[in-house]
C-alpha positions as CSV (number, residue, x, y, z in Angstrom):
1,X,48.2,13.9,-112.1
2,X,51.5,14.2,-114.1
3,X,51.5,16.2,-117.3
4,X,52.7,13.2,-119.3
5,X,49.6,11.2,-118.2
6,X,47.2,14.1,-118.7
7,X,48.2,15.0,-122.2
8,X,47.1,11.8,-123.9
9,X,43.8,11.9,-122.0
10,X,43.3,15.5,-123.1
11,X,44.0,14.5,-126.7
12,X,41.5,11.8,-126.5
13,X,38.8,14.1,-125.1
14,X,39.6,16.7,-127.7
15,X,39.4,14.1,-130.4
16,X,36.0,12.9,-129.2
17,X,34.8,16.5,-129.0
18,X,35.9,17.2,-132.5
19,X,34.3,14.1,-133.8
20,X,31.0,15.0,-132.1
21,X,31.2,18.5,-133.5
22,X,31.9,17.1,-137.0
23,X,28.9,14.8,-136.6
24,X,26.8,17.7,-135.5
25,X,27.8,19.7,-138.5
26,X,27.1,16.8,-140.9
27,X,23.7,16.3,-139.2
28,X,22.9,20.0,-139.6
29,X,23.9,19.9,-143.3
30,X,21.7,16.8,-143.8
31,X,18.8,18.7,-142.4
32,X,19.4,21.8,-144.5
33,X,19.7,21.0,-148.3
34,X,20.4,24.0,-150.4
35,X,17.4,23.2,-152.6
36,X,14.6,20.7,-153.0
37,X,13.5,19.4,-156.4
38,X,9.8,19.2,-157.1
39,X,8.0,18.4,-160.3
40,X,5.1,20.1,-162.0
41,X,2.8,18.5,-164.6
42,X,-0.3,19.2,-166.6
43,X,-1.9,16.1,-165.1
44,X,-1.3,17.7,-161.7
45,X,-3.0,21.1,-162.0
46,X,-2.4,21.9,-158.3
47,X,1.4,21.8,-159.0
48,X,1.0,24.5,-161.6
49,X,-0.7,26.8,-159.2
50,X,1.9,26.0,-156.5
51,X,4.7,26.8,-158.9
52,X,3.0,30.0,-160.2
53,X,2.2,31.4,-156.7
54,X,5.6,30.6,-155.1
55,X,4.1,29.3,-151.9
56,X,6.8,26.7,-151.5
57,X,9.6,29.2,-152.1
58,X,8.0,31.4,-149.5
59,X,7.8,28.5,-147.0
60,X,11.5,27.7,-147.4
61,X,13.0,31.1,-147.8
62,X,13.7,31.7,-144.1
63,X,16.1,28.6,-144.2
64,X,17.8,29.7,-147.4
65,X,16.4,26.6,-149.2
66,X,15.7,27.0,-152.9
67,X,13.2,25.1,-155.1
68,X,14.1,23.6,-158.5
69,X,11.1,22.9,-160.6
70,X,11.2,20.0,-163.1
71,X,8.5,19.2,-165.6
72,X,7.1,15.6,-165.7
73,X,5.4,14.5,-168.9
74,X,4.0,11.3,-167.4
75,X,4.1,9.0,-164.4
76,X,6.9,7.1,-166.0
77,X,9.1,10.2,-166.3
78,X,8.4,11.2,-162.7
79,X,9.3,7.8,-161.5
80,X,12.5,7.8,-163.5
81,X,13.5,11.2,-162.1
82,X,12.7,10.0,-158.5
83,X,14.7,6.8,-159.0
84,X,17.7,8.8,-160.4
85,X,17.6,11.2,-157.5
86,X,16.9,14.2,-159.8
87,X,13.6,14.8,-158.1
88,X,12.7,14.7,-154.4
89,X,8.9,15.0,-155.0
90,X,7.2,13.6,-158.1
91,X,3.6,13.4,-159.3
92,X,2.2,10.0,-160.6
93,X,-0.9,7.9,-160.7
94,X,-1.2,5.7,-157.7
95,X,-1.0,2.4,-159.6
96,X,2.1,3.6,-161.4
97,X,3.7,4.4,-158.0
98,X,3.0,0.8,-156.9
99,X,4.6,-0.6,-160.0
100,X,7.6,1.7,-159.4
101,X,7.9,0.4,-155.8
102,X,7.7,-3.2,-156.9
103,X,10.4,-2.5,-159.4
104,X,12.7,-1.3,-156.7
105,X,12.1,2.5,-156.8
106,X,12.5,3.6,-153.2
107,X,9.5,6.0,-152.9
108,X,6.7,6.8,-150.5
109,X,3.2,7.9,-151.5
110,X,2.4,10.8,-149.2
111,X,-0.4,13.0,-150.6
112,X,-3.4,13.1,-153.0
113,X,-3.4,16.0,-155.5
114,X,-6.5,14.9,-157.3
115,X,-9.1,12.2,-158.0
116,X,-9.2,12.3,-161.7
117,X,-10.9,10.4,-164.5
118,X,-7.9,11.3,-166.7
119,X,-7.7,8.2,-168.9
120,X,-10.0,6.3,-171.2
121,X,-9.6,4.3,-174.4
122,X,-9.9,6.5,-177.4
123,X,-10.5,6.0,-181.1
124,X,-11.2,8.0,-184.2
125,X,-14.7,9.5,-184.8
126,X,-15.4,7.1,-187.8
127,X,-13.7,4.0,-186.4
128,X,-15.6,0.7,-186.2
129,X,-14.2,0.1,-182.7
130,X,-17.1,0.1,-180.2
131,X,-15.8,-2.1,-177.4
132,X,-12.7,-3.4,-175.8
133,X,-13.2,-6.7,-177.6
134,X,-12.8,-4.9,-180.9
135,X,-9.2,-4.1,-180.0
136,X,-8.0,-7.6,-180.8
137,X,-5.3,-7.4,-183.5
138,X,-5.4,-3.6,-183.5
139,X,-2.5,-1.1,-182.9
140,X,-2.8,0.9,-179.7
141,X,-0.7,3.9,-178.7
142,X,0.3,3.8,-175.0
143,X,2.9,5.2,-172.6
144,X,4.2,2.3,-170.7
145,X,4.3,2.6,-166.9
146,X,1.6,5.2,-166.7
147,X,-2.1,5.1,-165.5
148,X,-3.3,4.9,-169.2
149,X,-1.2,1.8,-169.7
150,X,-2.5,0.2,-166.5
151,X,-6.0,1.2,-167.5
152,X,-5.5,-0.5,-170.9
153,X,-4.2,-3.7,-169.3
154,X,-7.2,-3.9,-167.0
155,X,-9.6,-3.1,-169.8
156,X,-8.1,-5.8,-172.0
157,X,-8.4,-8.3,-169.1
158,X,-12.1,-7.4,-168.6
159,X,-12.6,-8.6,-172.2
160,X,-10.5,-11.7,-171.8
161,X,-7.6,-10.2,-173.8
162,X,-4.0,-9.5,-172.9
163,X,-1.3,-7.3,-174.4
164,X,-0.3,-10.2,-176.7
165,X,-3.7,-10.0,-178.4
166,X,-3.0,-6.4,-179.6
167,X,-0.1,-4.4,-181.0
168,X,1.2,-1.8,-178.6
169,X,2.9,1.2,-180.0
170,X,5.0,2.8,-177.2
171,X,4.8,6.6,-177.4
172,X,4.6,9.5,-175.0
173,X,1.1,10.8,-174.4
174,X,1.2,13.7,-176.9
175,X,2.7,11.5,-179.6
176,X,0.0,8.9,-179.0
177,X,-2.7,11.4,-179.6
178,X,-1.0,12.5,-182.9
179,X,-0.6,8.8,-184.0
180,X,-4.3,8.3,-183.5
181,X,-5.4,11.4,-185.3
182,X,-3.0,10.5,-188.2
183,X,-4.4,7.0,-188.4
184,X,-1.1,5.4,-187.5
185,X,-2.9,3.5,-184.7
186,X,-6.5,2.5,-184.3
187,X,-6.8,3.3,-180.6
188,X,-5.0,5.3,-177.9
189,X,-4.9,4.9,-174.1
190,X,-5.5,8.6,-173.6
191,X,-4.5,11.1,-171.0
192,X,-6.0,14.5,-170.2
193,X,-5.6,17.3,-171.3
194,X,-4.5,15.7,-174.6
195,X,-7.6,13.4,-174.5
196,X,-10.0,16.3,-174.0
197,X,-8.3,18.2,-176.8
198,X,-8.6,15.3,-179.2
199,X,-12.3,14.9,-178.3
200,X,-13.2,18.5,-179.0
201,X,-10.8,19.3,-181.8
202,X,-10.8,16.1,-183.9
203,X,-13.9,14.4,-182.8
204,X,-12.1,11.5,-181.1
205,X,-14.4,9.1,-179.2
206,X,-13.9,7.8,-175.7
207,X,-15.3,4.3,-176.4
208,X,-14.4,2.8,-173.1
209,X,-14.5,4.6,-169.7
210,X,-14.3,3.4,-166.1
211,X,-13.8,6.2,-163.6
212,X,-13.2,3.8,-160.8
213,X,-10.3,2.2,-162.6
214,X,-8.4,5.5,-162.7
215,X,-6.0,5.5,-159.8
216,X,-5.6,8.6,-157.7
217,X,-3.2,11.4,-158.4
218,X,-0.4,10.8,-155.9
219,X,2.5,12.9,-154.8
220,X,5.6,10.7,-154.0
221,X,8.7,11.5,-152.1
222,X,12.1,9.7,-152.2
223,X,12.2,7.5,-149.2
224,X,15.7,8.7,-148.2
225,X,14.5,12.4,-148.4
226,X,11.6,11.6,-146.2
227,X,13.8,10.0,-143.6
228,X,16.4,12.7,-143.6
229,X,14.1,15.7,-143.9
230,X,10.6,14.9,-142.5
231,X,10.0,18.5,-141.5
232,X,10.6,19.6,-145.1
233,X,8.1,17.0,-146.3
234,X,5.5,18.5,-144.0
235,X,6.3,22.0,-145.4
236,X,5.9,20.8,-149.0
237,X,2.5,19.3,-148.1
238,X,1.4,22.5,-146.3
239,X,2.3,24.5,-149.4
240,X,0.4,22.1,-151.5
241,X,-2.6,22.4,-149.2
242,X,-2.5,26.2,-149.6
243,X,-2.5,25.9,-153.4
244,X,-5.3,23.3,-153.3
245,X,-7.5,25.4,-151.1
246,X,-7.0,28.3,-153.5
247,X,-7.9,26.1,-156.5
248,X,-11.1,25.0,-154.8
249,X,-12.0,28.5,-153.7
250,X,-11.5,30.0,-157.3
251,X,-11.9,27.3,-159.9
252,X,-12.0,29.9,-162.7
253,X,-8.6,31.2,-161.7
254,X,-6.9,27.8,-161.8
255,X,-8.5,27.0,-165.1
256,X,-7.2,30.3,-166.5
257,X,-3.7,29.5,-165.2
258,X,-3.9,26.1,-166.8
259,X,-5.0,27.6,-170.1
260,X,-2.0,30.1,-170.0
261,X,0.4,27.2,-169.3
262,X,-0.9,24.7,-171.8
263,X,-2.2,27.2,-174.5
264,X,-5.3,25.0,-174.7
265,X,-8.7,26.4,-175.6
266,X,-11.2,27.2,-172.9
267,X,-13.5,24.3,-173.8
268,X,-10.7,21.8,-173.7
269,X,-9.6,22.9,-170.2
270,X,-13.2,23.0,-169.0
271,X,-13.6,19.4,-170.2
272,X,-10.5,18.2,-168.3
273,X,-11.6,19.9,-165.1
274,X,-15.1,18.4,-165.3
275,X,-13.2,15.1,-164.8
276,X,-10.9,16.3,-162.1
277,X,-11.9,16.3,-158.4
278,X,-9.6,18.3,-156.1
279,X,-11.5,17.8,-152.9
280,X,-9.2,15.1,-151.5
281,X,-5.7,15.4,-150.1
282,X,-4.9,12.9,-147.3
283,X,-3.7,9.5,-148.5
284,X,-5.5,6.7,-146.7
285,X,-7.7,3.6,-147.0
286,X,-9.7,4.7,-150.1
287,X,-6.5,5.3,-152.0
288,X,-5.0,2.1,-150.7
289,X,-7.9,0.0,-151.9
290,X,-8.0,1.5,-155.4
291,X,-4.3,1.0,-155.9
292,X,-4.5,-2.5,-154.4
293,X,-7.2,-3.6,-156.8
294,X,-5.2,-2.2,-159.7
295,X,-2.1,-4.1,-158.6
296,X,-4.0,-7.4,-158.2
297,X,-5.6,-6.9,-161.6
298,X,-2.2,-6.3,-163.2
299,X,-0.9,-9.4,-161.4
300,X,-3.8,-11.5,-162.8
301,X,-3.0,-10.1,-166.2
302,X,0.7,-11.1,-165.9
303,X,2.1,-7.6,-165.8
304,X,3.2,-8.1,-162.2
305,X,4.9,-11.5,-161.5
306,X,2.9,-14.1,-159.6
307,X,5.4,-14.4,-156.8
308,X,5.3,-10.7,-155.9
309,X,3.6,-9.8,-152.6
310,X,1.5,-6.9,-153.8
311,X,0.2,-6.1,-150.4
312,X,3.6,-5.8,-148.7
313,X,4.8,-3.5,-151.5
314,X,1.7,-1.4,-151.1
315,X,2.2,-1.2,-147.3
316,X,5.8,0.0,-148.0
317,X,4.6,2.5,-150.5
318,X,1.9,4.4,-148.6
319,X,3.1,6.6,-145.9
320,X,0.5,8.4,-143.8
321,X,2.9,10.2,-141.4
322,X,2.6,13.4,-143.3
323,X,-1.2,13.8,-143.5
324,X,-2.3,17.4,-144.0
325,X,-3.3,19.3,-140.9
326,X,-6.6,20.1,-142.6
327,X,-8.3,18.1,-145.3
328,X,-11.5,18.6,-147.4
């Protein structure tokens, strides 16, 4: 073969080889982020233990991957951070995850960090409010897009009321507690541990409770992250399982850690943990059914549009690929 004929062919072969090498480098980089971004929250006590113990950092150290911890103050904040790409993993209530997915937030629900009764409807000790029906025309503090908000909507519907029959005062959870205790609102869709603190410190009353209407504590991952780095998702869940097992083995220790983090009194923390079950981890049919019923109730109440296919959005949300190797 003449050199003039061979040179172009060699050039083409070299070009293909370089392109393949470049693709391989890009693929390697895609599989090896410099850090992952994970939230921690007082409504997710396992996350506090995971952060404190450094189990995730330990699991990722051999690959030179760091961990950036970001505090979430509510499901709405976690969903905002996930949607903006400033979190890879975020803690929410299950029903809030569904609403986020319906609203176009590309997330997958992959893990259960707790089964809580973390919300109820709360009023002052001397209030004349005794039932959901008594809320008509009253001012209620609530954090939109969170499980307490969803719980409130469902509670109102059970009494034949809607959000139009009350006056919502949109505040973050801690500010909602303060508004109730100051008398600026007549009721509050509460969230632990602030709810437990208000009970024990100001005599606030939980006048409406329904444990089954509290959706599960869910860990979500950005869909793009799950597709690009499935092995890292598995490692995050394995680290979570290590922390959860420790919390179950030594409940006093996790409560002590929670007290140190929140600066809350021992009785307040004990009250919250009375209402928090950490014995579940795999996301499956039980979680799906609870979240589905919440979604259908919200659709009936007009919070979710009538033309939305709740079931298909729920199917897209729940991802069972990353089930923990061992579950309680």
